C-alpha positions as CSV (number, residue, x, y, z in Angstrom):
1,M,-13.4,-6.0,-8.8
2,S,-11.3,-3.4,-10.5
3,R,-7.6,-3.0,-9.6
4,R,-8.3,0.4,-8.2
5,S,-11.1,-0.7,-5.9
6,G,-9.0,-3.7,-4.8
7,V,-6.2,-1.3,-3.7
8,L,-8.7,0.9,-1.8
9,E,-10.2,-2.1,0.0
10,F,-6.7,-3.3,1.0
11,A,-5.8,0.2,2.3
12,V,-9.1,0.5,4.3
13,L,-8.7,-2.9,5.9
14,G,-5.1,-2.1,6.8
15,L,-5.8,1.2,8.4
16,L,-8.7,-0.2,10.4
17,R,-6.5,-3.0,11.6
18,E,-4.6,-0.4,13.5
19,S,-7.7,1.1,15.1
20,P,-11.4,1.7,14.5
21,M,-12.2,5.0,12.7
22,H,-15.1,7.0,11.5
23,G,-15.4,7.8,7.8
24,Y,-13.9,11.3,7.9
25,E,-10.9,10.2,9.9
26,L,-10.4,7.2,7.5
27,R,-10.5,9.5,4.5
28,K,-8.0,11.8,6.1
29,R,-5.6,9.0,6.8
30,L,-5.9,7.8,3.2
31,N,-5.2,11.3,1.9
32,T,-2.2,12.0,4.2
33,S,-0.6,8.7,4.8
34,L,-1.0,7.0,1.4
35,G,0.1,9.2,-1.4
36,V,-1.9,7.3,-4.1
37,F,-5.1,8.5,-2.4
38,R,-4.3,12.2,-2.2
39,A,-7.1,13.3,-4.6
40,F,-9.8,11.2,-2.9
41,S,-13.4,11.9,-1.9
42,Y,-15.7,10.4,0.6
43,G,-18.1,9.7,-2.3
44,T,-15.6,7.1,-3.5
45,L,-14.9,5.8,0.0
46,Y,-18.5,5.3,1.1
47,P,-19.4,2.6,-1.4
48,C,-16.2,0.7,-0.5
49,L,-17.1,0.8,3.2
50,K,-20.6,-0.4,2.5
51,T,-19.2,-3.3,0.4
52,L,-16.8,-4.3,3.2
53,V,-19.6,-4.2,5.8
54,A,-21.9,-6.3,3.5
55,Q,-19.0,-8.9,3.2
56,G,-18.7,-9.1,6.9
57,W,-15.2,-7.7,7.1
58,L,-16.3,-4.5,8.9
59,T,-19.0,-3.5,11.4
60,E,-20.7,-0.1,11.8
61,E,-21.0,1.4,15.3
62,A,-22.4,4.7,16.5
63,A,-19.5,6.8,17.9
64,P,-19.8,7.8,21.6
65,E,-21.3,11.3,21.7
66,D,-19.9,14.3,23.5
67,P,-23.0,15.7,25.2
68,L,-22.0,19.3,24.5
69,A,-21.2,18.5,20.8
70,A,-24.5,16.6,20.5
71,A,-26.5,19.6,21.8
72,S,-24.8,21.9,19.4
73,L,-25.6,19.6,16.5
74,G,-29.3,19.9,17.2
75,G,-30.2,16.2,16.7
76,R,-28.0,15.5,13.6
77,R,-27.0,11.9,13.0
78,A,-24.2,10.5,15.1
79,K,-20.9,9.6,13.4
80,I,-20.5,6.0,12.3
81,V,-17.3,4.2,13.5
82,Y,-16.0,1.4,11.3
83,R,-14.3,-1.6,13.1
84,L,-12.5,-4.6,11.6
85,T,-14.2,-7.9,12.3
86,P,-12.2,-11.1,13.0
87,E,-13.1,-12.2,9.5
88,G,-11.9,-8.9,8.1
89,K,-8.6,-9.3,9.9
90,E,-8.2,-12.8,8.5
91,H,-9.0,-11.5,5.0
92,F,-6.4,-8.7,5.4
93,E,-3.8,-11.2,6.5
94,D,-4.5,-13.3,3.4
95,L,-4.1,-10.2,1.2
96,L,-0.8,-9.4,2.9
97,A,0.5,-12.8,2.0
98,Q,-0.1,-12.4,-1.7
99,T,3.0,-11.6,-3.8
100,G,1.8,-11.7,-7.4
101,P,2.7,-9.2,-10.1
102,D,-0.1,-6.8,-9.0
103,A,1.9,-6.2,-5.8
104,W,4.8,-4.8,-7.9
105,E,2.8,-2.2,-9.9
106,D,3.2,1.5,-9.1
107,E,-0.1,2.0,-7.3
108,Q,-0.3,-1.3,-5.5
109,F,3.3,-1.3,-4.4
110,G,3.1,2.0,-2.6
111,V,0.1,0.8,-0.5
112,R,1.6,-2.6,0.1
113,F,4.8,-1.0,1.3
114,A,2.9,1.2,3.7
115,F,1.8,-2.0,5.5
116,F,5.2,-3.8,5.5
117,G,5.1,-3.4,9.3
118,H,2.4,-6.1,9.4
119,T,4.0,-8.3,6.6
120,E,6.2,-11.4,7.1
121,R,9.8,-11.0,6.1
122,D,9.8,-13.6,3.2
123,V,6.7,-11.8,1.7
124,R,8.4,-8.4,2.0
125,M,11.4,-9.9,0.1
126,R,9.3,-11.3,-2.7
127,V,7.5,-8.0,-3.2
128,L,10.7,-5.9,-3.1
129,E,12.5,-8.2,-5.5
130,G,9.5,-8.3,-7.8
131,R,9.2,-4.5,-7.8
132,R,13.0,-4.2,-8.6
133,S,12.7,-6.7,-11.4
134,R,9.7,-4.8,-12.9
135,L,11.6,-1.5,-12.7
136,E,14.7,-2.9,-14.2
137,E,12.6,-4.1,-17.2
138,R,11.1,-0.7,-17.5
139,L,14.5,1.0,-17.3
140,E,15.8,-1.3,-20.1
141,R,12.9,-0.3,-22.3
142,M,13.4,3.4,-21.6
143,R,17.1,3.2,-22.5
144,A,16.3,1.3,-25.7
145,S,13.6,3.8,-26.7
146,L,15.9,6.8,-26.0
147,A,18.7,5.2,-28.1
148,R,16.3,4.9,-31.0
149,T,14.8,8.3,-30.8
150,R,17.6,10.5,-29.4
151,E,18.3,12.2,-32.7
152,R,14.7,13.1,-33.3
153,L,14.0,14.7,-29.9
154,D,14.3,18.4,-29.0
155,D,16.3,19.3,-25.9
156,Y,13.3,19.6,-23.6
157,T,11.8,16.3,-24.5
158,L,15.2,14.6,-24.2
159,E,15.7,16.2,-20.8
160,L,12.2,14.9,-19.7
161,Q,13.1,11.4,-20.7
162,R,16.4,11.6,-18.9
163,H,14.6,12.8,-15.8
164,G,12.2,9.8,-16.0
165,M,15.1,7.4,-16.3
166,E,16.9,9.0,-13.4
167,S,13.7,8.6,-11.2
168,V,13.5,4.9,-12.0
169,E,17.3,4.5,-11.4
170,R,16.9,6.1,-8.0
171,E,14.1,3.8,-7.0
172,V,16.1,0.7,-8.1
173,R,19.0,1.9,-5.9
174,W,16.6,2.4,-3.0
175,L,15.1,-1.1,-3.5
176,N,18.7,-2.6,-3.6
177,E,19.3,-1.0,-0.2
178,L,16.0,-2.3,1.3
179,I,16.7,-5.8,0.0
180,E,20.2,-5.8,1.4
181,T,18.8,-4.7,4.8
182,E,16.2,-7.5,4.7
183,R,18.8,-10.0,3.8
184,A,21.0,-8.9,6.7
185,G,18.1,-9.3,9.1
186,R,17.8,-5.6,9.9
187,G,14.4,-5.2,8.4
188,R,12.3,-6.4,11.3
189,A,9.1,-4.4,11.5
190,K,8.6,-2.0,14.4
191,G,6.9,-3.7,17.3
192,R,7.3,-7.2,15.9
193,P,9.3,-9.8,17.8
194,A,12.4,-11.3,16.1
195,E,11.4,-14.4,14.1
196,T,12.7,-17.6,15.7
197,G,12.7,-21.3,14.8
198,R,12.6,-20.6,11.1
199,D,14.8,-21.5,8.3
200,D,17.4,-18.6,7.9
201,T,18.1,-19.3,4.2
202,D,18.0,-16.3,1.9
203,P,14.3,-15.5,1.4
204,S,15.0,-14.4,-2.1
205,D,15.4,-18.0,-3.1
206,T,11.7,-18.4,-2.9
207,T,11.4,-16.6,-6.2
208,K,13.7,-18.9,-8.0
């Protein structure tokens, strides 16, 4: 499985965990809610859905028909609604718990963050801290590169590199704020009960 297809499968499972959807609605949610899928076609989504159905993580159901709409369609095929199976939900929960380096990369992180509302606090912390560490490494490389090449760059190229550095710096500051919020216990996901009976030590210690 390619990294791109893995991100797509994760996103599809996450959206269908919220509610069943037909393909068009699912593609629309991917386009509008998850920025990484803005330029996205049903031709790419359809094979992914078929794979997830074959693996037993989704089921296909015929959508209930509006009689008036059915008459106007003149016998065209009914829309297919995709629903998460219990096995699919369990698989998605397993994916949510993963905190390896892939979860920190640009494309994966954005999708993972979109489903933080379903993610345990200690997992959120590890993903946020991993992402921050990755960006700090990137920022250090960018600064070193700029220091070596500054004299050879024209004004526009130099400005472009500065802009890139500022973007990374802004995200690092944003991550710092999120991590502090999580540490203070204010990062509880909407609709989730407060966690009780657990060790309240700093979750960031799990990465040490």
